[in-house]
C-alpha positions in Angstrom: -4.2 -16.0 8.4 -5.7 -12.7 9.6 -7.9 -10.9 7.2 -7.0 -7.4 6.2 -8.8 -5.0 8.6 -8.5 -1.3 8.5 -7.1 -0.5 11.9 -7.7 3.2 11.5 -11.3 2.5 10.9 -11.5 0.2 14.0 -9.9 3.0 16.1 -12.4 5.5 14.7 -15.3 3.2 15.5 -14.0 2.5 19.0 -13.5 6.2 19.7 -16.9 7.1 18.4 -18.6 4.4 20.5 -16.9 5.7 23.6 -17.7 9.3 22.8 -21.4 8.4 22.3 -21.4 6.1 25.3 -22.4 3.2 23.1 -21.2 -0.4 23.0 -20.8 -3.1 20.4 -21.1 -6.9 20.4 -20.3 -9.1 17.5 -21.5 -12.4 16.0 -18.8 -13.7 13.6 -18.5 -16.7 11.4 -16.2 -16.3 8.4 -14.0 -13.9 10.3 -13.6 -16.6 13.0 -13.3 -14.2 16.0 -10.9 -11.8 14.4 -13.2 -8.8 15.1 -13.4 -9.9 18.7 -9.6 -10.1 18.9 -9.1 -6.7 17.3 -11.8 -4.8 19.3 -10.5 -6.3 22.5 -7.0 -5.0 21.7 -8.2 -1.4 21.2 -7.4 1.1 23.9 -10.1 1.1 26.7 -11.9 -1.8 25.0 -13.9 -2.6 28.1 -15.7 0.8 27.8 -17.3 -0.1 24.4 -16.8 -3.8 23.6 -19.3 -6.2 25.1 -17.9 -9.4 23.6 -19.0 -11.8 20.9 -19.8 -15.3 19.7 -18.3 -17.3 16.8 -20.8 -19.9 15.7 -19.1 -21.3 12.6 -21.5 -23.9 11.4 -25.3 -24.0 10.7 -26.0 -26.1 13.8 -24.3 -23.6 16.1 -25.9 -20.6 14.4 -29.4 -22.0 14.9 -28.7 -23.1 18.5 -27.1 -20.0 19.8 -28.4 -17.2 17.5 -31.8 -18.3 16.4 -30.9 -18.4 12.8 -33.8 -20.0 10.8 -32.3 -23.3 9.7 -34.1 -24.0 6.4 -33.3 -20.6 4.9 -29.7 -20.8 6.2 -29.2 -24.3 4.8 -30.5 -23.1 1.3 -27.9 -20.3 1.2 -25.0 -22.0 3.0 -25.5 -19.5 5.9 -24.6 -16.6 3.6 -27.4 -14.0 3.2 -28.6 -10.7 4.4 -31.3 -12.5 6.4 -28.8 -14.7 8.2 -26.6 -11.7 9.0 -29.6 -9.8 10.4 -30.7 -12.8 12.5 -27.2 -13.2 13.9 -26.8 -9.5 14.6 -30.2 -9.3 16.3 -29.6 -12.2 18.5 -26.1 -11.1 19.6 -27.5 -7.7 20.4 -30.2 -9.3 22.6 -27.6 -11.7 24.2 -25.2 -9.0 25.2 
């Protein structure tokens, strides 16, 4: 089941990224790649969308995105710290 995403917001984000000559990459978990799917289907996606990774479990998050395993295990991978670690690593990766 696809989550409810605001397609107008995604369009606005993609247009702003292109206008500013910026790009985005995503690290997803709960959304299971849906942002990657949606961004890749925006007009001219290759101009602003770098790609993404979807490490769903703790092992994959620590292996691919350098998420600190003890903290992540304590919070079931749901915390601001885990989100920041995922975002920082995917920004470096792409």
